[in-house]
Structures are given as structure tokens and as C-alpha cells.
BATORLUM-308293 format. One record per atom (N, C-alpha, C, O): residue in three letters; atom name; x, y, z. Coordinates in nm, 4 decimals, decimal comma, m for minus. Layout:
N
ALA | CA | X | Y | Z
...
REM end
This chain:
91
UNK | N | 17,9551 | 11,7273 | 11,2932
UNK | CA | 18,0736 | 11,6665 | 11,3577
UNK | C | 17,8761 | 11,4942 | 11,3077
UNK | O | 17,9239 | 11,4213 | 11,2207
UNK | N | 17,8100 | 11,4720 | 11,3217
UNK | CA | 17,7445 | 11,3695 | 11,3364
UNK | C | 17,6206 | 11,4012 | 11,2537
UNK | O | 17,5198 | 11,3323 | 11,2692
UNK | N | 17,6231 | 11,5237 | 11,1478
UNK | CA | 17,5461 | 11,5464 | 11,0852
UNK | C | 17,5639 | 11,4886 | 10,9889
UNK | O | 17,6758 | 11,4460 | 10,9605
UNK | N | 17,4424 | 11,4684 | 10,9004
UNK | CA | 17,3954 | 11,3538 | 10,7950
UNK | C | 17,5184 | 11,5530 | 10,6371
UNK | O | 17,5696 | 11,6641 | 10,6502
UNK | N | 17,4853 | 11,4438 | 10,5236
UNK | CA | 17,5527 | 11,5814 | 10,4100
UNK | C | 17,4620 | 11,6391 | 10,4133
UNK | O | 17,4698 | 11,7388 | 10,4851
UNK | N | 17,3490 | 11,6193 | 10,3540
UNK | CA | 17,2046 | 11,6756 | 10,3688
UNK | C | 17,2279 | 11,8533 | 10,4610
UNK | O | 17,2379 | 11,9686 | 10,4191
UNK | N | 17,2282 | 11,7787 | 10,6241
UNK | CA | 17,1678 | 11,8137 | 10,6703
UNK | C | 17,3154 | 11,9507 | 10,6745
UNK | O | 17,3061 | 12,0618 | 10,6224
UNK | N | 17,4057 | 11,9118 | 10,7303
UNK | CA | 17,5056 | 12,0258 | 10,6763
UNK | C | 17,4949 | 12,0557 | 10,5312
UNK | O | 17,5871 | 12,1373 | 10,5319
UNK | N | 17,4562 | 12,0548 | 10,4080
UNK | CA | 17,4540 | 12,1542 | 10,2938
UNK | C | 17,3028 | 12,2660 | 10,3467
UNK | O | 17,3141 | 12,3786 | 10,2983
UNK | N | 17,2134 | 12,2530 | 10,4069
UNK | CA | 17,0447 | 12,2515 | 10,4593
UNK | C | 17,1050 | 12,3602 | 10,5604
UNK | O | 17,0199 | 12,4455 | 10,5857
UNK | N | 17,2508 | 12,3861 | 10,6381
UNK | CA | 17,2472 | 12,4346 | 10,7639
UNK | C | 17,3536 | 12,4947 | 10,7300
UNK | O | 17,4487 | 12,5052 | 10,8074
UNK | N | 17,3532 | 12,5511 | 10,5895
UNK | CA | 17,4956 | 12,6748 | 10,5198
UNK | C | 17,4105 | 12,6992 | 10,4701
UNK | O | 17,3724 | 12,8085 | 10,5120
UNK | N | 17,3128 | 12,6413 | 10,3567
UNK | CA | 17,1887 | 12,7108 | 10,3367
UNK | C | 17,1728 | 12,8446 | 10,3899
UNK | O | 17,1931 | 12,9588 | 10,3486
UNK | N | 17,1102 | 12,7671 | 10,5431
UNK | CA | 17,0436 | 12,8356 | 10,6140
UNK | C | 17,0973 | 12,9760 | 10,6272
UNK | O | 17,0452 | 13,0849 | 10,6033
UNK | N | 17,2638 | 12,9287 | 10,6900
UNK | CA | 17,3419 | 13,0201 | 10,7428
UNK | C | 17,4086 | 13,1606 | 10,5838
UNK | O | 17,4368 | 13,2788 | 10,6036
UNK | N | 17,4129 | 13,0946 | 10,4611
UNK | CA | 17,3996 | 13,1930 | 10,4031
UNK | C | 17,2718 | 13,2643 | 10,3849
UNK | O | 17,3031 | 13,3778 | 10,4209
UNK | N | 17,1165 | 13,2700 | 10,3433
UNK | CA | 16,9953 | 13,3428 | 10,3899
UNK | C | 16,9967 | 13,4323 | 10,5159
UNK | O | 16,9011 | 13,5085 | 10,5300
UNK | N | 17,0547 | 13,4318 | 10,5710
UNK | CA | 17,0451 | 13,4777 | 10,6733
UNK | C | 17,2008 | 13,5389 | 10,7269
UNK | O | 17,2139 | 13,5281 | 10,8488
UNK | N | 17,2487 | 13,5640 | 10,6979
UNK | CA | 17,3276 | 13,6226 | 10,6057
UNK | C | 17,3378 | 13,7321 | 10,5439
UNK | O | 17,3871 | 13,8424 | 10,5675
UNK | N | 17,2742 | 13,6760 | 10,4469
UNK | CA | 17,2198 | 13,7797 | 10,3455
UNK | C | 17,1151 | 13,8451 | 10,3936
UNK | O | 17,0831 | 13,9565 | 10,3523
UNK | N | 17,0450 | 13,7738 | 10,4966
UNK | CA | 16,9313 | 13,8828 | 10,5416
UNK | C | 16,9747 | 13,9907 | 10,6414
UNK | O | 16,9041 | 14,0731 | 10,6995
UNK | N | 17,1129 | 13,9704 | 10,6483
UNK | CA | 17,1391 | 14,0928 | 10,8025
UNK | C | 17,2860 | 14,1623 | 10,6953
UNK | O | 17,3739 | 14,2229 | 10,7565
UNK | N | 17,2984 | 14,1471 | 10,5476
UNK | CA | 17,3444 | 14,2564 | 10,4826
UNK | C | 17,2452 | 14,3893 | 10,4166
UNK | O | 17,2557 | 14,5093 | 10,3916
UNK | N | 17,0979 | 14,2266 | 10,4046
UNK | CA | 16,9964 | 14,3719 | 10,3322
UNK | C | 17,0148 | 14,4181 | 10,4690
UNK | O | 17,0564 | 14,5262 | 10,4271
UNK | N | 17,0205 | 14,4314 | 10,5852
UNK | CA | 16,9387 | 14,4971 | 10,7128
UNK | C | 17,0592 | 14,5675 | 10,6809
UNK | O | 17,0179 | 14,6547 | 10,6044
UNK | N | 17,2147 | 14,5876 | 10,6954
UNK | CA | 17,2370 | 14,6954 | 10,7136
UNK | C | 17,2563 | 14,8225 | 10,6137
UNK | O | 17,2901 | 14,9391 | 10,6342
UNK | N | 17,2211 | 14,7512 | 10,4991
UNK | CA | 17,2112 | 14,8760 | 10,4092
UNK | C | 17,0746 | 14,9738 | 10,4448
UNK | O | 17,0416 | 15,0798 | 10,3916
UNK | N | 17,0101 | 14,9000 | 10,5516
UNK | CA | 16,8470 | 14,9913 | 10,4986
UNK | C | 16,8812 | 15,0357 | 10,6245
UNK | O | 16,8212 | 15,1397 | 10,6514
UNK | N | 16,9597 | 14,9944 | 10,7181
UNK | CA | 16,9678 | 15,0607 | 10,8721
UNK | C | 17,1102 | 15,1758 | 10,7973
UNK | O | 17,1084 | 15,2877 | 10,8485
UNK | N | 17,2012 | 15,1590 | 10,7092
UNK | CA | 17,3008 | 15,3074 | 10,6866
UNK | C | 17,1919 | 15,3718 | 10,5611
UNK | O | 17,2227 | 15,4735 | 10,4988
UNK | N | 17,0904 | 15,3131 | 10,5411
UNK | CA | 16,9868 | 15,4639 | 10,4732
UNK | C | 16,8548 | 15,5195 | 10,5811
UNK | O | 16,7708 | 15,6000 | 10,5409
UNK | N | 16,8541 | 15,4844 | 10,6676
UNK | CA | 16,7472 | 15,5098 | 10,7927
UNK | C | 16,8068 | 15,6399 | 10,8314
UNK | O | 16,7650 | 15,7555 | 10,8387
UNK | N | 16,9874 | 15,5439 | 10,8670
UNK | CA | 17,0499 | 15,6319 | 10,9577
UNK | C | 17,1206 | 15,8497 | 10,9197
UNK | O | 17,1636 | 15,9484 | 10,9794
UNK | N | 17,0790 | 15,7938 | 10,7647
UNK | CA | 17,1015 | 15,8993 | 10,6843
UNK | C | 17,0400 | 15,9422 | 10,6368
UNK | O | 17,0807 | 16,0025 | 10,5375
UNK | N | 16,8617 | 15,9468 | 10,6756
UNK | CA | 16,7697 | 16,0031 | 10,6793
UNK | C | 16,7335 | 16,0680 | 10,7950
UNK | O | 16,6665 | 16,1712 | 10,7976
UNK | N | 16,7801 | 16,0046 | 10,8986
UNK | CA | 16,6976 | 16,1042 | 11,0287
UNK | C | 16,8173 | 16,1799 | 11,0584
UNK | O | 16,7918 | 16,2634 | 11,1452
UNK | N | 16,9883 | 16,1849 | 11,0045
UNK | CA | 17,0559 | 16,2551 | 11,0257
UNK | C | 16,9905 | 16,3569 | 10,9963
UNK | O | 16,9388 | 16,4277 | 11,0827
UNK | N | 16,9794 | 16,3891 | 10,8222
UNK | CA | 16,8918 | 16,5143 | 10,6980
UNK | C | 16,8763 | 16,6011 | 10,8446
UNK | O | 16,9225 | 16,6964 | 10,9075
UNK | N | 16,7304 | 16,4449 | 10,8505
UNK | CA | 16,5714 | 16,5681 | 10,9068
UNK | C | 16,6369 | 16,5846 | 11,0329
UNK | O | 16,6727 | 16,7024 | 11,0357
UNK | N | 16,6714 | 16,5265 | 11,1400
UNK | CA | 16,7534 | 16,5403 | 11,2848
UNK | C | 16,8302 | 16,7386 | 11,1978
UNK | O | 16,8518 | 16,8109 | 11,2951
UNK | N | 16,8540 | 16,7915 | 11,1062
UNK | CA | 16,9400 | 16,8335 | 11,1062
UNK | C | 16,8661 | 16,9435 | 11,0120
UNK | O | 16,9224 | 17,0491 | 10,9834
UNK | N | 16,7935 | 16,9253 | 10,9864
UNK | CA | 16,7282 | 17,0535 | 10,8882
UNK | C | 16,5572 | 17,0512 | 10,9222
UNK | O | 16,4799 | 17,1406 | 10,8875
UNK | N | 16,5125 | 16,9069 | 11,0106
UNK | CA | 16,4289 | 16,9512 | 11,0298
UNK | C | 16,3836 | 16,9537 | 11,2201
UNK | O | 16,3596 | 17,0615 | 11,2744
UNK | N | 16,3797 | 16,8476 | 11,2830
UNK | CA | 16,3255 | 16,8568 | 11,4369
UNK | C | 16,4671 | 16,9584 | 11,4599
UNK | O | 16,4306 | 17,0614 | 11,4032
UNK | N | 16,6141 | 16,9862 | 11,5144
UNK | CA | 16,6649 | 17,0583 | 11,5760
UNK | C | 16,6169 | 17,1583 | 11,5416
UNK | O | 16,5168 | 17,1862 | 11,6077
UNK | N | 16,6555 | 17,2661 | 11,4255
UNK | CA | 16,4986 | 17,3815 | 11,4070
UNK | C | 16,4871 | 17,3556 | 11,4111
UNK | O | 16,5775 | 17,2736 | 11,4273
UNK | N | 16,3075 | 17,2747 | 11,4200
UNK | CA | 16,2237 | 17,3374 | 11,5463
UNK | C | 16,1892 | 17,3774 | 11,6071
UNK | O | 16,1119 | 17,4731 | 11,6118
UNK | N | 16,2628 | 17,2812 | 11,7209
UNK | CA | 16,2896 | 17,2789 | 11,8322
UNK | C | 16,3995 | 17,3522 | 11,9330
UNK | O | 16,4108 | 17,3179 | 12,0507
UNK | N | 16,4619 | 17,4349 | 11,8852
UNK | CA | 16,5786 | 17,5836 | 11,9179
UNK | C | 16,4650 | 17,6603 | 11,8723
UNK | O | 16,4424 | 17,7564 | 11,9457
UNK | N | 16,3767 | 17,6467 | 11,7618
UNK | CA | 16,2706 | 17,7940 | 11,7978
UNK | C | 16,1985 | 17,7908 | 11,8321
UNK | O | 16,1380 | 17,8956 | 11,8545
UNK | N | 16,1328 | 17,6400 | 11,8724
UNK | CA | 15,9828 | 17,6772 | 11,9846
UNK | C | 16,1116 | 17,7277 | 12,1632
UNK | O | 16,1033 | 17,8037 | 12,2596
UNK | N | 16,2023 | 17,6350 | 12,1139
UNK | CA | 16,2324 | 17,7437 | 12,2922
UNK | C | 16,3566 | 17,8089 | 12,2595
UNK | O | 16,4281 | 17,8119 | 12,3597
UNK | N | 16,4016 | 17,8530 | 12,1764
UNK | CA | 16,4191 | 18,0598 | 12,1660
UNK | C | 16,2538 | 18,1542 | 12,2231
UNK | O | 16,2311 | 18,2416 | 12,3068
UNK | N | 16,1697 | 18,0772 | 12,1247
UNK | CA | 15,9953 | 18,1593 | 12,1787
UNK | C | 15,9470 | 18,1412 | 12,3007
UNK | O | 15,8606 | 18,2179 | 12,3432
UNK | N | 15,9833 | 18,0621 | 12,3582
UNK | CA | 16,0119 | 17,9608 | 12,4924
UNK | C | 16,0276 | 18,0670 | 12,6132
UNK | O | 15,9625 | 18,1236 | 12,7011
UNK | N | 16,1558 | 18,0563 | 12,5596
UNK | CA | 16,2397 | 18,1852 | 12,6557
UNK | C | 16,2048 | 18,3151 | 12,6187
UNK | O | 16,2629 | 18,4130 | 12,6657
UNK | N | 16,1403 | 18,3205 | 12,5612
UNK | CA | 16,1101 | 18,5336 | 12,4938
UNK | C | 15,9636 | 18,5314 | 12,5679
UNK | O | 15,9117 | 18,6322 | 12,6157
UNK | N | 15,9217 | 18,4372 | 12,5691
UNK | CA | 15,8151 | 18,4896 | 12,6019
UNK | C | 15,7667 | 18,5203 | 12,7748
UNK | O | 15,7048 | 18,6159 | 12,8215
UNK | N | 15,8099 | 18,4263 | 12,8268
UNK | CA | 15,9104 | 18,3828 | 12,9632
UNK | C | 15,9722 | 18,5327 | 12,9947
UNK | O | 15,9063 | 18,5772 | 13,0887
UNK | N | 16,0942 | 18,6495 | 12,9451
UNK | CA | 16,1507 | 18,6915 | 13,0252
UNK | C | 15,9771 | 18,8317 | 12,9722
UNK | O | 15,9362 | 18,8913 | 13,0719
UNK | N | 15,9226 | 18,8571 | 12,8766
UNK | CA | 15,8003 | 18,8966 | 12,9013
UNK | C | 15,7162 | 18,9293 | 12,9560
UNK | O | 15,6847 | 19,0462 | 12,9783
UNK | N | 15,6243 | 18,7672 | 13,0123
UNK | CA | 15,6358 | 18,8343 | 13,1299
UNK | C | 15,6568 | 18,8242 | 13,2766
UNK | O | 15,5791 | 18,8317 | 13,3718
UNK | N | 15,8386 | 18,7971 | 13,2627
UNK | CA | 15,8650 | 18,8961 | 13,3756
UNK | C | 15,8824 | 19,0003 | 13,2710
UNK | O | 15,7923 | 18,9633 | 13,1957
UNK | N | 15,9317 | 19,0991 | 13,2157
UNK | CA | 15,9914 | 19,2037 | 13,2566
UNK | C | 15,9191 | 19,2907 | 13,3188
UNK | O | 15,9523 | 19,3603 | 13,4148
UNK | N | 15,7705 | 19,2852 | 13,2372
UNK | CA | 15,5551 | 19,3205 | 13,3128
UNK | C | 15,5728 | 19,2896 | 13,4672
UNK | O | 15,5380 | 19,3728 | 13,5509
UNK | N | 15,6275 | 19,1687 | 13,5021
UNK | CA | 15,6392 | 19,2158 | 13,6165
UNK | C | 15,6985 | 19,2665 | 13,7606
UNK | O | 15,6562 | 19,2863 | 13,8745
UNK | N | 15,8370 | 19,2767 | 13,6788
UNK | CA | 15,9068 | 19,3541 | 13,7247
UNK | C | 15,8516 | 19,4588 | 13,7103
UNK | O | 15,8134 | 19,4870 | 13,8238
UNK | N | 15,7991 | 19,5946 | 13,5947
UNK | CA | 15,7886 | 19,7056 | 13,5956
UNK | C | 15,7115 | 19,7478 | 13,6343
UNK | O | 15,6835 | 19,8677 | 13,6340
UNK | N | 15,6179 | 19,6048 | 13,7081
UNK | CA | 15,4652 | 19,6406 | 13,7322
UNK | C | 15,4800 | 19,6752 | 13,9178
UNK | O | 15,4078 | 19,7416 | 13,9921
UNK | N | 15,6600 | 19,5633 | 13,9553
UNK | CA | 15,6735 | 19,6359 | 14,0645
UNK | C | 15,7772 | 19,7807 | 14,0751
UNK | O | 15,8022 | 19,8798 | 14,1437
UNK | N | 15,7888 | 19,7570 | 14,0354
UNK | CA | 15,9095 | 19,8914 | 14,0094
UNK | C | 15,7844 | 20,0284 | 14,0240
UNK | O | 15,8159 | 20,1407 | 14,0634
UNK | N | 15,6525 | 19,9918 | 13,9863
UNK | CA | 15,6024 | 20,0872 | 14,0122
UNK | C | 15,5215 | 20,1231 | 14,1045
UNK | O | 15,4795 | 20,2372 | 14,1237
UNK | N | 15,4925 | 20,0086 | 14,1760
UNK | CA | 15,4539 | 19,9955 | 14,2631
UNK | C | 15,5063 | 20,0078 | 14,4050
UNK | O | 15,4387 | 20,0472 | 14,5001
UNK | N | 15,6674 | 19,9600 | 14,4113
UNK | CA | 15,8109 | 20,0452 | 14,5145
UNK | C | 15,7318 | 20,1846 | 14,4645
UNK | O | 15,6212 | 20,2173 | 14,5075
UNK | N | 15,7796 | 20,2317 | 14,4034
UNK | CA | 15,7357 | 20,3735 | 14,3858
UNK | C | 15,6231 | 20,4585 | 14,4521
UNK | O | 15,6124 | 20,5512 | 14,5324
UNK | N | 15,5572 | 20,3900 | 14,3876
UNK | CA | 15,4123 | 20,4176 | 14,4271
UNK | C | 15,4325 | 20,4994 | 14,5565
UNK | O | 15,4095 | 20,6169 | 14,5854
UNK | N | 15,4955 | 20,3705 | 14,6391
UNK | CA | 15,4780 | 20,3577 | 14,7833
UNK | C | 15,5794 | 20,4289 | 14,8318
UNK | O | 15,5444 | 20,4848 | 14,9357
UNK | N | 15,7325 | 20,4604 | 14,7909
UNK | CA | 15,7999 | 20,5327 | 14,8598
UNK | C | 15,7000 | 20,7230 | 14,7537
UNK | O | 15,7002 | 20,8278 | 14,8184
UNK | N | 15,6580 | 20,7224 | 14,6599
UNK | CA | 15,6056 | 20,8444 | 14,7133
UNK | C | 15,5007 | 20,8711 | 14,7728
UNK | O | 15,5093 | 20,9907 | 14,8007
UNK | N | 15,3684 | 20,8159 | 14,8238
UNK | CA | 15,3516 | 20,8167 | 14,9176
UNK | C | 15,3715 | 20,8403 | 15,0135
UNK | O | 15,2940 | 20,9095 | 15,0796
UNK | N | 15,4998 | 20,7854 | 15,0674
UNK | CA | 15,5403 | 20,8184 | 15,2347
UNK | C | 15,6371 | 20,9288 | 15,1907
UNK | O | 15,6614 | 20,9972 | 15,2902
UNK | N | 15,7228 | 20,9889 | 15,0497
UNK | CA | 15,7829 | 21,1449 | 15,0934
UNK | C | 15,6719 | 21,2238 | 15,0717
UNK | O | 15,7019 | 21,3412 | 15,0933
UNK | N | 15,5650 | 21,2117 | 15,0408
UNK | CA | 15,4077 | 21,3221 | 15,0033
UNK | C | 15,3532 | 21,3137 | 15,1812
UNK | O | 15,3139 | 21,4216 | 15,2255
UNK | N | 15,3504 | 21,2033 | 15,2707
UNK | CA | 15,2949 | 21,2245 | 15,4520
UNK | C | 15,4226 | 21,2812 | 15,4692
UNK | O | 15,4050 | 21,3979 | 15,5044
UNK | N | 15,5839 | 21,2465 | 15,4586
UNK | CA | 15,6254 | 21,3515 | 15,6095
UNK | C | 15,6644 | 21,4665 | 15,4784
UNK | O | 15,7505 | 21,3842 | 15,4474
UNK | N | 15,6784 | 21,5612 | 15,3902
UNK | CA | 15,6152 | 21,6772 | 15,3337
UNK | C | 15,5502 | 21,7256 | 15,4209
UNK | O | 15,5662 | 21,8305 | 15,4834
UNK | N | 15,4394 | 21,6131 | 15,4294
UNK | CA | 15,3027 | 21,6584 | 15,5254
UNK | C | 15,3517 | 21,7403 | 15,5912
UNK | O | 15,3438 | 21,8584 | 15,5574
UNK | N | 15,4168 | 21,7016 | 15,7045
UNK | CA | 15,4516 | 21,7609 | 15,8602
UNK | C | 15,5378 | 21,8771 | 15,8513
UNK | O | 15,5874 | 21,9356 | 15,9476
UNK | N | 15,5561 | 21,9146 | 15,6948
UNK | CA | 15,6860 | 21,9739 | 15,7562
UNK | C | 15,7847 | 22,0113 | 15,8224
UNK | O | 15,8030 | 22,1262 | 15,8625
UNK | N | 15,8676 | 21,9025 | 15,8419
UNK | CA | 15,9423 | 21,9534 | 15,8797
UNK | C | 16,0897 | 21,9286 | 15,7998
UNK | O | 16,1074 | 21,8410 | 15,7152
UNK | N | 16,2010 | 22,0348 | 15,8503
UNK | CA | 16,2714 | 22,0600 | 15,7353
UNK | C | 16,4201 | 22,0326 | 15,8253
UNK | O | 16,5291 | 22,0421 | 15,7688
REM end
């Protein structure tokens, strides 16, 4: 209210400039968002999924090897126990 006409015009020009910059920023944001959406869908998420599946398969392979070793050790233990019992010839 207390500003001069020149000051009001300058303020209006500054606000119009800021509005135009914000509109360009909004357009750029939409472009970046589209690029990121495409990148995530075609590159990032499939790569992440592949890495996780590979890690899961490696972990399951290690667990399987450990379980087979455990089963062999259990078989050896019970087999030797059975052999000892048979050695007593008690029926």
C-alpha cells in the first residue's frame, strides 16, 4: 500500500520471473520423474531382483551342502553304533 508505482511494478516483474522459473522447474521435475520411473522399471529393479535371487540361491546351496554333510555325519555315527552293537552278537 505504501509502495511507489515503480516499486510495485518491480515487485510484479520479480514475481512473474519467479513464477516462470517455478513453471520450468515443474516441467523439469516431471521429465526427471519420468526418466527415473523408466530407469527403475527397466534397470534398477530387475538388477536388484537378479542380485537377490542369486544371493538366495548361493545361500540355499551352502545350506544344502551343510545339511548333506550333517546327514552323512549322522549316518556315520549311527552306522558305527550299529556295528558296535552287532559286535556283541546279542540277538
